[in-house]
C-alpha positions in Angstrom: -69.1 -47.7 24.9 -69.2 -49.0 21.4 -68.9 -47.5 17.9 -68.2 -49.2 14.6 -64.7 -47.9 13.9 -63.2 -50.6 11.7 -66.5 -51.7 10.0 -68.6 -54.6 11.0 -69.3 -57.3 8.4 -72.9 -57.5 7.3 -73.3 -61.0 8.7 -72.4 -59.7 12.2 -74.7 -56.7 12.1 -77.5 -58.2 14.2 -75.4 -59.7 16.9 -72.7 -57.0 17.2 -74.1 -53.6 16.3 -77.7 -54.1 17.4 -76.6 -56.1 20.4 -74.4 -53.3 21.6 -77.2 -50.7 21.1 -79.4 -52.6 23.5 -76.5 -53.0 26.0 -75.7 -49.3 26.2 -77.5 -46.6 28.1 -77.0 -43.8 25.6 -77.3 -43.6 21.8 -75.7 -40.7 20.0 -76.7 -40.0 16.4 -74.2 -37.9 14.4 -76.4 -35.8 12.0 -74.9 -34.0 9.0 -77.0 -32.8 6.0 -76.3 -36.1 4.2 -76.5 -38.5 7.1 -80.1 -39.6 6.5 -79.8 -39.7 2.7 -80.5 -43.4 2.5 -82.9 -43.8 5.4 -85.9 -44.0 3.2 -84.8 -47.6 2.6 -86.2 -49.8 5.4 -83.1 -52.0 5.2 -80.6 -49.1 5.6 -78.2 -49.7 8.5 -78.5 -46.3 10.1 -82.2 -46.5 10.0 -82.2 -49.9 11.7 -79.8 -48.7 14.3 -82.0 -45.7 15.2 -85.1 -47.8 15.2 -83.4 -50.3 17.6 -82.5 -47.5 20.0 -86.1 -46.2 19.8 -87.6 -49.6 20.5 -85.3 -50.2 23.4 -85.9 -46.7 24.9 -82.2 -45.7 25.0 -81.3 -42.1 25.9 -81.2 -40.8 22.3 -79.2 -37.6 21.7 -79.2 -36.2 18.1 -75.9 -34.4 17.6 -76.5 -31.8 14.9 -73.4 -30.8 13.0 -72.9 -27.9 10.6 -75.8 -27.5 8.1 -78.2 -30.0 9.6 -81.7 -28.9 10.2 -84.7 -31.1 11.0 -86.9 -28.5 9.2 -85.1 -28.9 5.8 -87.6 -30.4 3.3 -85.1 -33.0 2.1 -84.3 -34.1 5.7 -88.0 -34.1 6.7 -88.9 -36.4 3.8 -86.4 -39.0 5.1 -88.0 -39.1 8.6 -90.8 -41.5 7.8 -92.7 -44.1 9.9 -90.9 -44.9 13.2 -88.0 -42.7 12.3 -90.2 -39.6 12.5 -89.8 -39.8 16.3 -86.2 -38.8 16.1 -87.0 -35.1 15.5 -88.8 -34.9 18.8 -85.7 -35.7 20.9 -83.8 -32.9 22.5 -80.8 -32.5 20.1 -77.5 -30.7 20.6 -76.0 -28.4 18.0 -72.2 -28.8 17.5 -70.8 -25.6 16.1 -67.2 -26.2 14.8 -65.9 -23.2 16.6 -67.4 -24.3 19.9 -66.7 -28.1 19.7 -65.1 -28.5 23.1 -67.8 -26.5 24.8 -70.5 -28.6 23.1 -68.8 -31.8 24.3 -68.8 -30.5 27.8 -72.5 -29.7 27.6 -73.1 -33.2 26.2 -71.4 -34.9 29.1 -72.8 -32.7 31.8 -76.4 -32.2 30.6 -77.3 -34.8 28.1 -75.5 -37.9 29.3 -75.7 -37.2 33.1 -79.4 -38.3 33.3 -81.1 -41.2 35.2 -82.1 -44.0 32.9 -85.2 -46.1 33.7 -85.1 -48.3 30.6 -84.1 -51.9 31.0 -80.5 -52.7 30.0 -79.8 -55.9 28.1 -76.5 -57.6 28.7 -74.4 -57.8 25.5 -73.7 -61.2 24.0 -70.1 -62.3 24.2 -69.5 -61.6 20.5 -70.8 -58.1 21.0 -68.6 -57.5 24.0 -65.6 -58.8 22.1 -66.3 -56.6 19.1 -66.7 -53.5 21.3 -63.3 -54.2 22.9 -61.6 -54.6 19.5 -63.2 -51.5 18.0 -62.2 -49.3 21.0 -58.6 -50.6 20.8 -58.4 -50.0 17.1 -59.7 -46.4 17.5 -57.3 -45.7 20.4 -54.3 -46.9 18.3 -55.3 -45.0 15.2 -53.4 -41.9 14.1 -55.1 -38.6 14.8 -57.6 -37.3 12.2 -55.9 -34.6 10.1 -57.6 -31.2 9.8 -57.8 -31.4 6.0 -59.8 -34.6 6.3 -62.3 -32.9 8.5 -62.4 -29.9 6.1 -63.1 -32.2 3.1 -66.1 -33.6 4.9 -67.3 -30.1 5.8 -67.0 -29.0 2.1 -68.9 -32.1 1.1 -71.7 -31.4 3.5 -72.0 -27.8 2.4 -72.3 -29.0 -1.2 -75.0 -31.4 -0.1 -77.0 -28.7 1.8 -76.9 -25.9 -0.8 -79.4 -25.7 -3.8 -77.3 -23.5 -6.1 -75.5 -25.7 -8.7 -72.5 -23.5 -9.1 -72.0 -23.5 -5.3 -72.3 -27.3 -5.3 -69.6 -27.6 -7.9 -67.3 -25.3 -5.9 -67.9 -27.1 -2.7 -67.5 -30.6 -4.1 -64.4 -29.6 -6.0 -62.8 -28.3 -2.8 -63.7 -31.5 -1.0 -62.0 -33.5 -3.8 -58.9 -31.3 -3.7 -58.4 -32.0 0.0 -59.4 -35.7 -0.3 -58.6 -37.0 -3.8 -60.1 -40.4 -3.0 -63.5 -39.0 -2.0 -65.8 -41.2 -4.1 -69.1 -39.7 -2.8 -67.8 -36.2 -3.7 -67.0 -37.3 -7.3 -70.5 -38.8 -7.5 -72.3 -35.6 -6.3 -70.1 -33.4 -8.4 -71.1 -35.5 -11.4 -74.8 -34.8 -10.6 -74.1 -31.1 -10.4 -72.1 -31.1 -13.7 -74.9 -32.9 -15.5 -77.4 -30.4 -14.1 -75.2 -27.7 -15.8 -75.2 -29.6 -19.1 -71.6 -30.8 -18.8 -72.3 -34.5 -19.7 -68.6 -35.3 -20.4 -67.5 -33.9 -17.1 -70.3 -35.8 -15.3 -69.2 -39.1 -17.0 -65.6 -38.5 -15.9 -66.7 -37.9 -12.3 -68.9 -41.0 -12.2 -66.2 -43.2 -13.7 -63.6 -41.9 -11.2 -66.1 -42.6 -8.3 -66.6 -46.1 -9.6 -62.9 -46.7 -9.8 -62.5 -45.5 -6.2 -65.6 -47.4 -4.9 -66.6 -50.2 -7.2 -69.6 -51.3 -5.1 -71.3 -47.9 -5.3 -74.7 -48.8 -6.9 -75.9 -45.2 -7.0 -73.0 -44.1 -9.2 -73.6 -46.8 -11.7 -77.2 -45.7 -11.9 -76.2 -42.1 -12.3 -73.6 -42.9 -15.0 -76.3 -44.9 -16.9 -78.5 -41.8 -16.8 -75.7 -39.7 -18.3 -74.9 -42.1 -21.1 -76.4 -41.5 -24.5 -75.7 -45.1 -25.7 -78.5 -47.3 -24.4 -76.3 -50.4 -24.5 -73.7 -48.9 -22.2 -76.5 -47.4 -20.0 -78.1 -50.9 -19.8 -74.8 -52.3 -18.5 -74.6 -49.7 -15.8 -78.2 -50.2 -14.7 -77.7 -53.9 -14.6 -74.6 -53.5 -12.4 -76.4 -51.2 -10.1 -79.2 -53.8 -9.7 -76.6 -56.5 -9.1 -75.1 -54.5 -6.3 -78.5 -53.4 -4.9 -81.2 -55.9 -5.9 -84.0 -53.7 -4.3 -82.9 -50.6 -6.3 -86.3 -49.4 -7.7 -84.9 -46.4 -9.5 -82.3 -48.6 -11.4 -85.1 -51.0 -12.5 -87.1 -48.0 -13.6 -84.2 -46.6 -15.6 -83.3 -50.0 -17.1 -86.9 -50.4 -18.1 -86.9 -47.1 -19.9 -83.6 -48.0 -21.7 -85.1 -51.3 -22.8 -88.2 -49.6 -24.1 -85.9 -47.2 -26.1 -84.2 -50.2 -27.7 -87.6 -51.8 -28.6 -87.4 -54.6 -25.9 -91.0 -54.1 -24.7 -91.1 -57.4 -22.7 -87.9 -56.5 -20.9 -89.2 -53.0 -20.2 -92.5 -54.3 -18.9 -90.7 -56.7 -16.5 -88.3 -54.0 -15.2 -91.1 -51.4 -14.7 -93.2 -54.0 -12.9 -90.3 -54.7 -10.5 -89.8 -51.0 -9.9 -93.5 -50.7 -8.9 -93.3 -53.8 -6.7 -90.4 -52.3 -4.9 -91.9 -48.9 -4.7 -95.7 -49.0 -4.9 -96.1 -45.2 -5.0 -93.7 -44.8 -8.0 -96.0 -42.6 -10.2 -93.5 -42.3 -13.2 -93.1 -46.1 -13.3 -96.8 -46.6 -13.6 -97.0 -43.9 -16.4 -94.1 -45.5 -18.4 -95.5 -49.0 -17.9 -98.7 -47.7 -19.3 -96.9 -46.5 -22.4 -95.3 -50.0 -22.8 -98.6 -51.7 -22.3 -100.1 -49.4 -24.9 -97.4 -50.2 -27.4 -98.0 -53.9 -26.8 -101.7 -53.5 -27.5 -102.9 -53.8 -23.9 -105.1 -50.7 -23.9 -107.0 -51.6 -20.7 -103.8 -52.2 -18.8 -102.4 -48.9 -20.1 -105.4 -46.9 -19.0 -105.2 -48.5 -15.5 -101.5 -47.6 -15.2 -102.0 -44.0 -16.4 -105.0 -43.6 -14.0 -102.8 -44.9 -11.1 -100.0 -42.6 -12.1 -102.3 -39.6 -12.0 -103.7 -40.7 -8.6 -100.2 -40.8 -7.2 -99.4 -37.3 -8.4 -98.1 -37.6 -12.0 -99.1 -34.6 -14.1 -99.2 -35.2 -17.9 -97.3 -32.6 -19.9 -99.5 -29.8 -21.2 
């Protein structure tokens, strides 16, 4: 067996993780409400892992943890292109109160099946990594119950629509796990939705302190900042960390437009559209910039494309 316990460096991703997937009979996908959050990005690691298992016809078993439902609109929207096939596999629900029973069913029913797919021998580097990861996992201290509970509170916050409930769930996750950067980020989103901008900024800043390479948090903090100069710095850092971050380019373009930098705004909005060709709002705002620069024909083209993609003008 293989699982990435310690964390595989990005340079070893192809040979180690993908190599081990093709060398194993079974592929288990742990699905929480937030698990597929970034899978709309074609370069996302989890997406690439699932697509590799699909392409190599592994015995794929979706393990659905508390709160996960393929029918949820947010989750359904993440299952695009090849990834859409995942929802057709026979999944297994893992209720917390019946965990051991679910593991028995997994072993006896889901993994005890004949496999006709061709197995590919793992490269030496992949074999070595699998041995090291298993040894590290075996020597690790047992997971404490409060850590599991923090994750459960986080997933509940992610799955619920009510903002007050989100605040309560993320706050409980942070109480149990004070270094939970993702919970600070999501609580910041909830606080901003409630109009508590100062509280949101505090949460985003703490999340960045805990996880300095978290591009999404820089983007969110830029959105919450009223000072366009500070917002520009956050968007620029988000782009540095994630060069294909279309939303950050869009937001930086808007901030540049607000500062009167129409050339910079035009450049950023064009990049957002290049990265995300169906970005209706980016087309609309680029149309506004083109209009301000006197390019009426280009502005009309952008606004027409925005409407075609679903943008509805106010009023």
